[in-house]
C-alpha positions in Angstrom: 103.5 53.1 135.5 102.8 52.2 132.0 101.3 55.0 129.7 98.8 54.1 127.1 98.0 57.7 126.2 97.6 58.8 122.5 95.6 55.4 121.5 92.0 56.8 121.5 90.5 53.4 120.4 92.3 51.9 124.0 91.1 54.8 126.0 87.6 54.3 124.7 87.7 50.6 125.7 89.2 51.4 128.9 86.3 53.9 129.6 83.9 51.2 128.6 85.4 48.9 131.2 85.1 51.6 133.8 81.5 52.1 133.0 81.1 48.3 133.5 82.3 48.7 136.9 80.5 52.1 137.7 77.1 51.4 136.2 77.0 47.6 136.8 76.5 46.5 133.3 78.4 46.0 130.0 77.2 47.9 126.8 74.8 45.6 124.8 75.0 45.8 121.0 71.4 44.3 121.3 68.9 42.4 123.2 67.2 40.8 120.1 68.6 37.2 120.6 67.4 37.3 124.1 63.9 38.2 123.1 63.4 36.3 119.8 60.7 33.5 120.3 61.9 30.2 119.3 59.5 27.0 119.8 62.2 24.7 120.7 63.5 23.0 123.9 65.3 19.9 125.0 62.1 17.8 125.0 62.9 14.1 126.3 59.7 12.8 125.3 60.6 13.1 121.4 63.8 11.6 120.2 65.7 13.4 117.4 65.6 12.5 113.8 68.5 10.0 112.8 69.7 11.8 109.5 69.9 15.2 111.5 71.9 13.4 114.3 74.2 12.2 111.7 74.5 15.4 110.1 75.4 16.8 113.6 78.1 14.5 114.1 79.6 14.7 110.6 79.6 18.8 111.6 81.4 18.0 114.9 84.1 16.0 112.9 85.4 19.3 111.3 85.7 21.0 114.8 88.4 21.2 117.3 87.3 21.0 120.7 90.2 21.1 123.3 87.9 22.0 126.4 85.2 19.2 125.7 82.6 22.1 124.8 80.9 19.2 122.9 81.3 16.2 125.0 77.6 15.6 125.5 77.3 14.9 121.7 77.0 11.2 122.3 74.3 8.6 122.3 71.1 8.6 120.1 69.1 11.6 121.5 70.7 14.5 120.0 68.0 16.7 121.4 69.7 16.4 124.7 73.0 17.5 123.4 74.6 20.9 124.5 73.7 23.6 122.3 70.9 21.4 120.3 67.5 22.5 120.5 64.6 20.1 119.1 60.9 21.1 118.5 58.6 19.8 121.2 56.3 18.4 118.6 58.3 16.8 115.8 61.7 16.2 117.2 63.2 18.1 114.5 66.3 20.3 115.4 65.3 23.9 115.1 68.2 25.4 116.9 71.9 25.1 117.2 73.8 27.2 119.6 77.4 26.9 120.1 78.1 30.5 121.2 81.0 30.6 123.6 81.3 33.6 125.9 84.1 32.2 127.8 86.1 32.0 124.8 85.7 35.8 124.3 86.3 36.5 127.9 89.6 34.3 128.1 90.9 35.4 124.7 90.6 39.1 125.1 93.0 38.7 128.3 95.4 36.6 126.3 98.0 36.9 123.9 97.3 33.8 122.2 94.7 32.8 119.7 95.0 29.2 120.6 92.5 29.3 123.6 91.6 25.9 125.2 88.2 27.0 126.0 87.3 28.1 122.1 86.0 26.0 119.7 87.9 25.9 116.5 88.2 23.9 113.1 86.5 24.2 109.8 82.6 24.6 109.5 80.6 22.1 107.6 77.3 22.0 105.8 74.2 21.5 107.7 72.1 20.7 104.8 69.8 18.1 106.6 68.8 20.4 109.3 66.2 21.9 107.0 63.9 23.0 110.0 66.8 25.0 111.4 65.6 28.7 112.8 68.2 29.5 115.0 72.1 29.0 114.3 74.6 30.8 116.6 78.2 29.8 116.2 79.5 33.1 117.7 82.7 33.9 119.8 84.7 30.9 118.8 87.8 30.8 116.4 86.8 28.9 113.8 88.8 29.1 110.3 88.4 28.7 106.7 85.5 29.5 104.4 81.9 29.6 105.7 79.9 27.1 103.7 77.7 28.8 101.2 75.5 25.7 101.8 74.2 27.6 104.8 72.1 29.3 102.2 70.1 26.3 101.9 68.7 26.5 105.6 65.6 28.5 104.1 63.8 28.5 107.4 66.6 30.4 109.5 65.4 33.5 111.4 68.7 34.0 113.2 72.1 33.4 111.9 75.2 34.4 114.2 78.6 33.8 113.1 80.3 36.7 115.0 84.0 35.5 115.4 86.6 36.6 117.6 88.9 39.7 117.1 90.8 38.2 114.1 89.2 37.3 110.6 89.6 33.6 110.9 86.7 32.8 108.9 85.9 34.2 105.4 83.6 34.0 102.6 84.0 34.1 98.6 80.7 36.1 98.1 77.4 36.6 99.9 75.0 35.4 97.0 74.0 32.4 99.3 72.1 34.8 101.4 69.6 35.2 98.8 68.1 31.7 100.1 67.4 33.0 103.4 64.3 35.0 102.8 63.0 34.5 106.3 66.4 36.0 108.1 65.5 38.4 111.0 69.1 38.6 112.5 72.3 38.3 110.8 75.8 39.0 112.5 79.1 38.6 110.3 81.1 40.5 112.8 84.9 39.7 112.3 84.2 37.5 109.3 86.5 38.6 106.3 84.3 39.8 103.5 86.9 41.3 101.5 86.2 39.1 98.5 82.6 40.0 98.7 83.5 43.9 99.0 82.0 44.8 95.7 78.5 43.3 95.9 78.0 42.8 99.6 75.0 45.4 99.7 73.3 44.0 96.9 73.2 40.7 98.5 72.0 41.9 102.0 69.4 44.1 100.4 67.7 41.1 99.3 66.6 40.3 102.6 63.1 41.9 103.2 62.6 40.6 106.7 65.9 41.7 108.1 65.7 43.3 111.7 69.3 43.4 112.6 72.4 43.6 110.6 76.0 43.4 112.0 78.9 43.5 109.8 81.2 45.2 112.0 85.4 44.6 111.4 84.6 42.7 108.2 87.3 43.9 106.1 85.0 45.8 103.7 86.4 48.3 101.7 83.8 50.2 99.8 80.3 51.4 100.3 78.1 52.5 97.3 77.2 56.2 97.7 73.9 55.7 95.9 71.5 52.8 96.4 68.5 52.7 93.8 66.2 50.9 96.0 66.2 50.1 99.8 64.8 46.8 100.7 65.4 47.3 104.4 61.6 47.8 105.2 62.0 46.4 108.8 65.5 47.0 109.6 66.1 48.4 113.2 69.8 47.9 113.8 72.8 48.3 111.4 76.3 48.1 112.6 79.0 48.6 109.9 81.9 49.4 112.4 85.8 49.2 111.7 85.5 48.9 108.1 87.6 51.2 106.0 85.6 53.0 103.6 87.6 56.3 103.6 85.0 58.3 101.9 82.1 60.6 102.4 79.1 59.0 104.4 76.3 58.0 101.8 73.0 59.5 102.1 71.1 56.3 102.1 72.5 55.0 105.3 70.5 57.9 107.0 67.3 57.3 105.1 66.3 54.0 106.4 63.4 55.4 108.4 63.0 52.2 110.4 66.4 52.0 111.9 66.6 52.7 115.5 70.2 52.0 116.1 72.8 52.9 113.6 76.5 52.3 114.6 79.5 53.2 112.2 82.5 53.2 114.5 85.8 53.6 112.8 84.7 53.7 109.2 86.9 56.7 108.3 84.2 58.4 106.9 85.4 62.1 106.2 83.8 65.7 105.5 80.4 67.0 106.9 77.5 64.8 107.6 74.5 64.6 105.1 72.2 67.5 105.6 69.2 66.6 107.8 70.4 63.2 108.3 68.9 62.1 111.6 65.7 60.0 111.6 63.1 60.9 113.6 62.7 57.1 114.8 66.5 57.0 115.7 67.4 55.8 119.2 71.1 55.4 119.1 73.7 56.9 116.7 77.2 56.1 117.2 79.7 57.9 114.6 82.9 57.4 116.7 86.4 57.3 115.2 85.5 58.8 112.1 86.7 62.3 110.3 83.4 64.1 110.4 83.4 67.5 110.6 81.2 70.8 110.8 79.6 72.8 113.5 78.4 71.0 116.4 75.4 73.0 117.1 74.0 72.5 113.8 74.1 68.6 114.0 72.8 68.9 117.6 69.9 71.3 116.9 69.4 71.5 113.2 69.4 67.8 112.4 66.3 67.5 114.5 64.4 70.4 113.4 61.8 68.4 110.8 60.8 66.2 114.0 58.0 67.0 115.9 59.6 65.1 118.9 63.0 63.3 119.0 63.4 59.7 120.1 67.3 60.1 120.4 68.6 58.5 123.6 72.3 58.0 122.8 74.6 60.2 120.6 78.1 59.1 120.5 80.4 61.4 118.3 83.8 60.4 120.2 87.2 61.0 118.1 86.0 63.3 114.9 86.8 66.7 114.2 83.6 68.6 115.0 83.9 72.2 115.8 82.5 75.3 117.1 80.5 75.8 120.4 77.6 74.0 122.0 74.1 75.3 121.3 72.4 77.8 123.7 69.0 75.6 123.2 68.9 71.8 122.8 65.4 71.7 121.0 63.8 68.3 120.9 66.8 66.9 122.7 65.7 68.2 125.9 63.4 65.2 126.8 65.1 62.5 125.2 68.9 62.5 125.2 70.1 60.0 127.9 73.9 59.8 126.5 76.1 62.6 124.9 79.6 61.6 124.1 81.6 64.3 122.3 84.8 63.4 123.4 88.1 64.1 121.5 86.7 66.6 119.0 87.6 70.2 118.6 84.5 72.0 120.3 85.5 75.2 121.8 83.9 77.8 123.9 82.3 77.7 127.5 79.6 75.1 128.5 76.4 76.9 128.0 74.0 77.3 130.9 71.6 75.7 128.6 73.3 72.3 129.6 70.8 72.3 132.5 67.9 71.8 130.1 69.0 68.1 129.3 66.6 66.8 131.8 67.0 62.8 131.2 71.0 63.0 130.5 72.5 60.4 132.4 76.0 60.1 130.7 77.6 63.3 129.8 81.3 63.2 128.1 83.0 66.2 126.9 86.7 64.9 127.5 89.5 66.1 125.4 88.1 69.2 123.6 89.0 72.9 123.4 86.4 74.3 125.8 87.2 77.0 128.1 85.5 79.3 130.6 83.9 78.5 133.8 81.4 75.7 134.6 77.9 76.8 135.1 76.0 76.0 138.2 73.3 74.9 136.0 75.2 71.6 135.9 73.6 70.8 139.0 70.1 70.5 137.7 70.9 67.3 135.8 69.2 65.1 138.6 69.5 62.0 136.2 73.3 62.4 135.6 75.5 59.3 136.5 78.5 59.8 134.5 80.2 63.0 134.1 83.3 63.6 132.2 84.9 67.1 131.6 88.7 66.3 131.5 91.3 67.6 129.0 89.9 71.0 128.5 91.1 74.6 129.3 88.6 75.3 132.2 89.1 78.4 134.5 87.4 79.5 137.8 86.0 77.5 140.7 84.0 74.4 141.1 82.0 74.8 144.2 79.6 72.6 146.2 76.8 74.5 144.4 77.6 72.5 140.9 76.9 69.2 142.5 73.5 70.1 144.6 71.1 68.2 142.6 73.3 65.4 141.4 72.2 62.8 143.6 72.6 59.8 141.1 76.1 60.6 140.0 78.3 57.6 140.2 81.4 58.8 137.9 83.1 62.2 138.1 86.1 63.0 135.7 87.6 66.7 135.5 90.8 68.1 134.6 92.2 71.6 133.2 95.3 71.7 131.0 96.1 75.3 131.8 95.9 74.7 135.7 93.9 77.5 136.2 90.9 75.8 137.6 90.4 75.3 141.5 88.1 72.9 143.4 86.7 75.0 146.4 84.8 72.4 148.5 84.7 72.6 152.1 86.4 70.0 154.3 83.0 69.3 156.0 80.8 69.0 152.8 78.9 65.7 152.4 78.0 65.4 148.8 74.7 64.5 147.9 76.0 61.5 145.8 77.9 58.5 146.5 80.4 57.8 143.8 82.0 54.5 142.3 84.8 56.3 140.5 86.5 59.7 140.8 89.0 61.1 138.4 90.5 64.7 139.3 93.9 65.6 137.0 95.6 68.8 136.6 93.5 70.8 139.0 94.5 72.9 142.2 93.0 70.6 144.9 95.9 70.1 147.1 97.9 70.3 149.7 95.8 68.1 151.4 93.7 65.1 150.6 90.0 66.3 150.3 88.2 64.9 153.5 84.9 64.6 151.7 86.3 61.7 149.9 86.0 59.6 153.0 82.1 59.9 152.7 82.2 58.2 149.6 81.8 54.7 151.0 81.0 52.9 147.5 84.2 54.3 145.7 85.9 51.5 143.8 88.1 53.8 141.9 90.5 56.9 143.0 92.6 58.7 140.7 93.8 62.2 142.1 96.8 63.0 139.8 99.0 66.0 139.5 96.7 68.1 141.9 99.3 69.4 144.4 99.0 67.2 147.1 101.8 67.2 149.4 100.8 65.4 152.8 101.2 61.8 153.7 98.4 59.4 152.7 96.1 59.5 155.8 94.9 56.5 157.5 91.1 56.9 156.2 92.3 56.4 152.8 94.1 53.2 153.5 90.8 51.9 155.2 89.0 52.4 152.0 91.3 50.0 149.9 89.4 47.0 151.2 87.0 47.6 148.4 89.1 49.8 145.8 90.2 48.2 142.8 92.2 51.4 141.5 94.2 54.1 143.3 96.1 56.6 141.1 97.9 59.1 143.1 101.0 59.8 140.8 102.5 63.3 140.0 102.1 64.8 143.3 104.6 65.4 146.4 103.2 62.8 148.7 105.8 61.8 151.2 106.0 59.4 154.0 106.2 55.4 154.4 103.9 53.2 152.9 102.1 50.4 155.1 104.2 47.3 154.9 100.9 45.0 154.5 97.4 46.0 153.3 94.2 44.1 152.2 93.0 44.7 149.0 90.5 43.0 146.6 91.8 41.0 143.8 93.4 42.3 140.8 94.0 45.6 141.9 95.9 48.5 140.3 98.1 51.0 142.4 100.1 53.8 141.0 101.9 56.0 143.3 104.7 56.8 140.9 106.3 60.5 140.8 106.1 61.4 144.5 108.4 61.3 147.3 107.7 58.2 149.2 110.4 56.4 150.9 111.4 53.7 153.1 111.4 49.9 152.2 109.0 48.5 149.5 105.6 47.3 150.8 104.2 43.8 150.1 100.5 43.9 149.2 98.8 40.5 148.4 96.2 40.7 145.5 97.5 43.6 143.8 98.2 42.7 140.0 99.6 46.3 138.7 102.0 48.0 141.1 103.6 51.5 139.8 106.2 53.0 142.6 108.6 54.6 140.0 110.6 57.9 140.7 110.3 57.9 144.3 113.0 57.5 146.8 112.4 53.8 148.1 115.6 52.3 149.4 116.8 48.8 150.6 116.4 45.4 148.9 113.6 43.9 147.0 112.2 41.4 149.3 113.3 38.2 148.6 109.9 36.5 148.8 108.0 39.2 146.7 107.2 36.3 144.4 105.4 34.3 146.7 103.4 37.2 148.6 102.5 39.0 145.5 102.0 36.0 143.2 99.3 37.6 141.1 101.4 40.4 139.8 101.1 41.3 136.1 103.0 44.5 136.0 105.8 45.8 138.5 107.4 49.0 137.9 110.0 50.1 140.6 112.3 52.4 138.1 114.1 55.4 139.5 114.3 54.8 143.0 117.3 53.8 145.4 117.1 49.8 145.4 120.1 47.8 145.9 121.0 44.2 146.1 120.0 41.5 143.8 117.0 40.6 141.9 115.2 38.0 143.7 114.6 34.6 142.0 111.1 34.4 143.3 110.4 37.5 141.3 111.5 36.2 137.9 109.1 33.1 138.5 105.9 34.8 138.9 104.0 33.2 136.1 101.5 35.9 135.5 104.1 38.8 135.2 103.9 40.6 131.8 105.7 43.8 132.6 108.6 44.5 134.8 110.8 47.7 135.2 113.6 47.8 137.7 115.8 50.6 135.7 117.6 53.3 137.4 118.2 51.6 140.5 121.6 50.3 142.4 120.9 46.6 141.9 123.8 44.4 141.4 124.9 40.7 141.0 123.9 38.4 138.3 120.3 38.2 136.6 118.7 34.4 137.5 118.4 32.4 134.4 115.4 30.8 135.0 112.7 33.3 134.0 109.2 31.6 133.9 106.6 34.3 133.0 105.0 32.8 130.1 102.8 36.0 129.4 105.9 38.3 129.9 106.0 41.1 127.4 108.6 43.7 128.5 111.7 43.8 130.6 113.6 46.6 131.6 116.6 46.1 133.9 118.7 49.2 132.5 121.0 51.6 134.5 122.0 49.3 137.0 125.1 47.7 138.2 124.1 44.1 137.0 127.2 41.9 135.7 126.5 38.5 133.9 126.5 37.1 130.6 123.2 37.6 128.6 120.5 35.6 130.3 119.7 32.9 127.9 116.4 31.8 129.4 115.0 35.5 128.4 114.3 34.0 125.2 112.4 31.3 126.4 109.6 33.7 127.2 107.4 33.3 124.0 105.7 36.8 123.9 108.6 39.0 125.0 108.7 42.0 122.6 110.7 44.4 124.8 113.9 44.0 126.4 116.1 46.7 127.7 119.3 45.9 129.6 121.3 49.0 128.6 123.8 50.7 131.1 125.0 47.5 133.0 127.9 45.6 132.9 126.8 42.7 130.9 129.6 41.0 129.2 130.4 38.0 126.5 129.0 37.0 123.2 125.2 37.1 122.3 123.9 33.5 123.0 122.4 31.5 120.0 119.1 31.4 122.1 118.8 34.9 121.2 117.1 33.5 117.9 114.1 32.4 120.1 113.2 36.0 120.9 111.2 36.2 117.5 108.4 38.5 118.8 111.2 41.1 119.7 110.2 44.5 118.6 112.3 46.7 121.1 116.1 45.4 121.8 118.6 47.9 123.7 121.6 46.2 124.8 123.7 49.5 124.8 126.4 50.6 127.2 127.5 47.0 128.2 130.6 45.1 127.6 129.2 42.7 125.2 131.9 41.3 122.6 132.2 39.1 119.6 130.5 39.9 116.1 127.0 41.0 115.7 125.1 37.8 115.3 123.6 36.7 111.9 120.7 35.3 113.7 119.3 38.9 114.6 118.6 39.4 110.9 117.4 35.7 110.5 115.2 35.0 113.4 114.4 38.7 114.9 112.2 39.7 111.7 109.7 41.9 113.8 112.6 44.3 115.3 111.8 48.0 115.0 114.2 49.5 117.4 117.9 47.8 117.8 120.3 49.5 120.0 123.9 48.0 120.6 125.7 51.3 121.2 128.8 51.6 123.2 129.7 47.7 123.5 132.9 45.7 122.2 131.2 44.5 119.2 133.8 43.7 116.3 134.3 42.4 112.9 131.8 43.2 109.6 128.1 44.4 110.1 126.3 41.3 108.8 124.2 41.7 105.8 121.4 39.7 107.4 120.3 42.8 109.2 118.9 44.2 105.7 115.9 41.5 106.3 114.7 43.6 109.1 112.0 45.3 107.1 110.5 47.0 110.3 113.6 48.5 111.4 113.5 52.1 111.8 116.1 52.8 114.7 119.8 51.0 114.3 122.6 52.3 116.7 125.6 50.5 116.5 128.1 53.7 117.6 131.2 53.2 119.8 132.0 49.7 119.0 135.0 47.9 117.1 133.0 47.2 114.1 135.1 47.4 110.8 134.5 46.7 106.8 131.9 48.5 104.8 128.6 49.6 105.4 126.3 47.1 103.7 124.9 48.6 100.3 121.5 46.5 101.4 120.8 49.0 104.1 119.1 50.7 101.1 116.3 48.2 101.5 115.4 48.7 105.0 111.8 49.8 104.4 111.1 50.9 108.0 113.5 53.8 107.3 111.3 54.9 104.2 107.9 55.5 106.3 107.4 58.1 108.9 104.7 56.4 110.9 105.4 53.1 112.8 102.6 50.9 114.5 104.8 50.0 117.7 103.6 48.6 121.2 106.6 50.0 122.9 106.2 51.3 126.4 110.0 51.8 127.2 111.9 55.2 126.7 115.1 54.9 124.4 118.0 57.1 124.8 119.5 58.2 121.5 122.2 60.7 120.2 120.4 63.2 118.4 121.8 66.6 116.9 125.0 66.1 119.1 122.9 65.5 122.1 121.7 62.4 124.2 118.0 62.8 124.3 115.2 60.7 125.6 112.5 59.5 123.4 109.5 58.3 124.9 107.2 55.5 123.6 105.0 58.0 121.7 107.7 59.9 120.0 109.9 56.8 119.3 107.5 55.8 116.7 108.4 58.7 114.4 112.2 58.5 114.9 114.1 57.0 111.8 117.7 56.8 112.5 121.0 55.1 111.6 124.0 55.8 113.9 127.2 54.0 113.0 129.7 56.4 114.6 133.0 55.9 116.2 133.9 52.5 114.8 136.4 51.2 112.3 134.2 51.1 109.3 136.0 51.7 105.8 134.9 52.0 102.1 132.2 54.4 100.9 128.6 55.0 101.2 126.5 53.5 98.4 124.5 56.1 96.5 121.3 53.7 97.1 121.5 54.9 100.8 119.5 57.8 99.5 116.6 55.5 99.0 115.9 55.7 102.7 113.4 58.7 102.0 112.2 59.3 105.6 115.6 58.9 107.5 115.7 61.5 109.9 119.2 60.9 111.4 122.5 59.4 109.7 125.6 59.4 111.7 128.9 57.7 110.5 131.3 60.0 112.0 134.5 59.0 113.4 135.2 56.2 111.0 137.7 55.6 108.1 135.1 56.1 105.3 136.2 57.2 101.7 134.8 58.2 98.5 132.2 60.9 97.7 129.2 62.1 99.4 126.0 60.3 97.7 125.1 62.9 94.9 121.3 62.3 95.4 121.6 62.9 99.2 119.1 65.7 98.5 116.4 63.1 98.0 116.6 62.3 101.7 114.4 65.2 102.4 113.2 64.6 106.1 117.0 64.4 107.1 117.3 66.6 110.4 121.0 65.1 111.4 123.7 64.4 109.3 127.1 63.7 110.6 130.0 62.7 108.3 132.8 64.2 110.4 136.2 62.5 110.9 136.5 60.5 108.0 138.3 60.5 104.7 135.3 61.7 102.3 136.7 63.7 99.1 135.1 65.6 96.4 132.5 68.4 96.4 129.8 69.0 98.7 126.5 68.0 96.6 124.5 71.0 95.4 121.2 69.1 96.5 122.0 69.2 100.2 120.8 72.6 100.1 117.3 71.3 99.4 117.2 69.6 102.6 114.9 72.1 104.6 114.7 70.1 107.8 118.4 69.9 108.2 119.3 71.4 111.6 122.5 69.6 112.7 125.4 69.1 110.0 128.8 68.2 110.6 131.4 67.6 107.5 134.6 68.5 109.6 137.9 66.7 109.2 137.6 65.2 105.8 139.2 66.0 102.3 136.3 67.9 100.8 137.0 71.0 98.3 135.1 73.3 96.2 132.5 75.8 97.1 130.0 75.1 100.0 126.2 75.3 98.8 124.5 78.3 99.7 120.9 79.0 100.6 118.1 77.4 102.9 119.6 75.5 106.0 123.1 76.3 104.8 122.9 80.0 105.7 122.5 78.9 109.4 125.6 76.8 109.8 128.6 78.1 111.2 132.4 77.4 110.2 133.1 74.8 112.7 131.0 72.3 110.9 133.8 72.5 108.0 137.1 72.7 109.8 139.8 70.4 108.7 138.6 70.5 104.9 141.5 72.6 103.4 139.9 72.7 100.0 136.6 74.0 100.9 135.6 77.7 100.2 132.8 80.3 100.5 130.6 81.3 103.1 130.9 80.9 106.2 134.4 80.2 105.6 137.1 83.2 105.3 138.6 81.4 102.3 137.1 83.0 99.1 136.4 80.9 95.8 138.0 81.8 92.6 135.4 84.0 91.4 135.5 87.6 90.0 136.0 90.3 92.9 136.1 93.5 90.6 135.0 94.7 87.4 138.5 94.7 85.7 139.3 91.2 86.7 135.8 90.1 85.5 136.4 92.0 82.1 139.9 90.4 81.8 138.6 86.9 82.7 135.6 87.5 80.2 138.3 88.5 77.4 140.3 85.7 77.7 137.3 83.4 77.8 136.1 84.9 74.6 139.5 84.6 72.8 139.9 80.8 73.8 136.3 80.2 72.5 137.0 82.1 69.2 140.2 79.8 68.7 138.1 76.7 69.0 135.3 78.1 67.0 137.9 78.7 63.9 139.8 75.5 64.4 136.3 73.6 64.2 135.4 75.6 61.0 138.9 74.8 59.2 138.6 71.2 59.9 134.9 70.7 58.9 135.7 72.4 55.4 138.7 70.2 54.9 136.8 66.9 55.6 133.8 68.4 53.5 136.1 68.9 50.5 137.9 65.3 50.8 134.6 63.5 51.2 132.7 65.5 48.4 135.5 65.1 46.0 136.3 61.5 46.5 132.8 60.6 46.6 132.4 61.6 43.1 135.6 61.5 41.3 136.6 58.3 43.0 133.8 56.4 41.9 134.3 57.5 38.3 137.9 56.5 38.2 136.9 52.9 39.5 133.9 52.3 37.5 134.3 52.5 33.6 130.6 52.2 33.0 129.9 55.0 35.4 132.9 57.0 33.7 131.4 56.3 29.9 127.7 57.2 31.2 129.0 60.3 32.9 131.0 61.9 30.0 128.2 61.0 27.4 125.8 62.8 29.9 128.3 65.8 29.7 128.5 65.8 25.9 124.6 65.9 25.7 124.5 68.8 28.3 127.3 70.6 26.0 125.3 70.1 22.8 122.1 71.2 24.7 123.7 74.4 25.6 125.1 75.2 22.2 121.8 74.7 20.5 120.1 76.7 23.2 122.8 79.6 22.8 122.4 79.5 18.9 118.4 80.0 19.0 118.5 82.8 21.4 121.1 84.5 19.4 119.2 84.3 16.1 116.2 85.6 18.0 118.1 88.7 19.2 119.7 89.5 15.6 116.1 89.3 13.9 114.9 91.8 16.7 117.8 94.2 16.0 117.1 93.9 12.3 113.4 94.8 12.6 114.2 97.8 14.5 
């Protein structure tokens, strides 16, 4: 079973896919193009104008057309060419429609953008087509800049340049739109507008006739909070989804009174919504995948209080942060709302009885919230309801037949309760009023038997009864329903018995019976594309003809069973296979070296008894990004062909007998690696510095090998160890030693693990101080080596460290005091080194016991019994204090005497020395002294005469 949980966007897309199958049609962005009137046709009575024919051929020259989409573009009558429409009066080209939905459909299920059904190449100008009013180039893979000359097509009413998911096309600005004053429809979805992000709004605001504007996924980074003048007097559809604004939603977005459809999916808008935002003409509002918050009842009721009536039919708030309880009254929404999607918010409380007032509701989705309590029976009054999802909450109580009595139109039912306090009390003889196409019941008390009422649902196409305590064998009536079922999920139960050896399914079926008690031989079911039978007790060999009979397999998971024998060669030759897990069985022998699955992404053959050299042909699979061969008996050196696995993200070859040096080609060619595990092999030699080029690497496990030499100082450049989140696509688990224990990390958790484990090797030298640059490292284990030197002083900068193991080395010096700031540190081992000095105190160090310091005879302080040389009583303290003061006084006196002596010498020779050497200075000096003497004598005589006269007068 492949788990995709945790990816809300994927789940939403999957839900849309399910809705297509249940309700019979795909969600449409607009039906504008279908209803737009065009006076054009391929009229054979009027031939096209020659200069326009030449312009079309010139336009074609820049395109790539591997499928021959434009093969009809020959001859003189361009009006008969595919995609070209001419006026039935003048022969002028008025329509060019090269939209290619086949490209989109095939591209969406392919890992290569180079799809043979897609038009590609560069777009050229169409200046000669001055009467063109319809230009649709959507759903292709054009590249390069969109010609600004398109702005010269002044008669255009429709311009649709909707690209495939990747932004292959781009614009330098949107000023050329000013020439399209008649434009009514503009779609630039997935066109890169990042260079126009500053003035894009001013450009489109100059289009007064615009009815629809689609700018989803266009790399726009900013949106003005204020717009002085809104020129969108006719705009009815606005789609700005998938752009990363990251600010509060501007008020003007909700002030466009003519807008009927507003879509702002995934714009990272945050905070509360602007007050009283909802326009009274709005019919469709999609704010999914943002960070809006606030009381849900205020939004649902208060925003419509100023409207006499409400036109709102669809409200989608999926993936936000709205909280509070649903309202007890729905106001004007009672008679208009058809779709309410509140999935993945923080809505709490019970489902109010007022839910029965939504008389026109067709789709209700409350999945993944915090709702609790019982489900009211008023739910049964929703007579128009077709789609009901109540899963991922904490419901309690009983769901009975009364809850469904009026739901005659229900096609999809999904319910689960995380607390498992929810029971389905439905009579075995009950005949429901509805005819479901899809049923999903999870984490409820439904068993121990399969509910018999399901066999009355003759239109069922998808059945999911997971973790519902069913313990009986799968009944025959359920197998009979498989003729028209495309999805059957019964995992996490206690279902036993033996599966039928052959069954007839429709094409592209998904069957998941993982985590049960099934036994016996493996079945062979043609037409099944996705088969998950993991964690059961199947035994025997994998049928040798599995590749011929199940030739449409895309995913196969047979892990954790009791299968033996070899891997059939027919299995590795299934060209459509993308995911293969045969781990934790008893398979043996060699691995066939003729892998042919060109779409293969993930291979897990771990924990078997396979014995072979590394299968060189594995790296001929161009899209392989996960490879797990751990816990087998693979031997020999890694082949040069490994360099061809350039898309590998996950590589686990641990617990084998591989030998030789770690190839430099890993660091030269496998630049996408995020997890690299070579633990417990026989690798030797130095660790190549080429590994430092792996900028995405965040798990590095080379423990228990024979590696020697130093730890590359350039490990400090591994940027993957400096980030806490990694956007991996892994589906396999990885076993890692963390905190002294072997733990299994699933695909969700492994993305948050940053670790380096080089333990139990023969490494020497010291640890570079720069290793502390790996600020997000969680585990650092270099125990059982021959490392020397000091512990890096800045190790306290590695603030996310949880595990640090430096034991059984030759480290010396003191334990850095900065280590006490490692507040996440829960596992520390410094034993058997040559450390000395006082053990730091405080924070995590107060929780460690003495065993992590043993073998370091120079350490002292808590928690060791060895005390450091510090004052033990007041007398010792005074004695040490006096001794310290005496020494200090001696040094102070010595410094004073030395400074006096130096001052005298410098002062004396600065004055007297100069007089001795320079005669002119000496004469001047003595002349100056003579004058000073005479001045003093005169001053004394004058003052003496003054005193004598005063005495005589008295």
